[in-house]
N, C-alpha and C positions, 0 to 999 in steps of 0.2 A: 891056547886061546882063552880058556876060562880065566887064567891069571891076568891076561891083558884086559879082559872085560872088567875084572874086579879092580885092576889098577885104574881104569878109566872112571869107575864109580868113586874111588877114593880121592883121586887127584886128576880130574879131566884135563886141566891145562897142561900138566906135566905129561900126561898120556899123549895129548895132541902134539906137544913139542917133540916127544920121543918118536912119534909117527913121522913127523916132518924131518927130523934129523937123521932118521934111519931109513928114510924113503920107503915107507910102507905103502903098498898100493891102496887105492881107495877101497878095493874089495876086501883086503885084509883088515883094514881099519873097521869097515862096516861089520865084517864077521866077528871081530873081537868085541865090539861094543854090544852086540846082541847075544853073545855067547853067555849063557847063564849057568849058575851052579847046578849040579846034578839034582840037588834036593828040590829044585823047582819044577822038575820035568812033568809031574802030574798035578801041579798046583798053579792054575792060570792066574789066580789072584796074586800069588808070590811073583810069578813071572812079570805081571804088569807092574807090581811094586818095584821090582828091580829095574825094569826099563824106565819107569818114571823117575827114579832116583838118578839114573844116568842121564836122562834127558834134562833134568833140572840142572845137573852139574854142567852139561854142555852149554846150556842156555846162559850160564853165568860167565863163560869164557869171553873176555873182552880183548885179549891180546890181538892186535891187528894182524900179525903174521900168521895167526892160526885160524883166521876166519874161513878160509876155504875148507880146511879140515873140519871145522865146527859145523859148517853147512852140511857136509857129507854125513857127519855123525848124526845130526838132527834128522836128516832124511831117513837114514837107516833105522833109527829108533822109532820114528813115526810109523814107518812101514811095519816094524815089529809089533807095535801096539795094534795096528789094524789087523795083522795076521792073527794075533792072539784073540782079539775080540771076535773075529770071523770064525775061527776054529772052535772057540769055547763058548761063544754066545755071551760074552761078558758085556 
């Protein structure tokens, strides 16, 4: 999952196309995009930074056939930001 999360950050459009083409469930996609590297586990600022990078990448995806997947990813990432802020008071 961590590798899929990093893939999404580096090339969100290709990640979403992969998810579509390999029929990944919405839950697997959401889990992948919020799965962060281990070194961020005790670092809420790093966690937020990673999530924001992924959200920015998702926001830039304009391919029409990926918009449903994009919406799900944005919702998962927004929920992750809220969780991090709530848990760590950021």
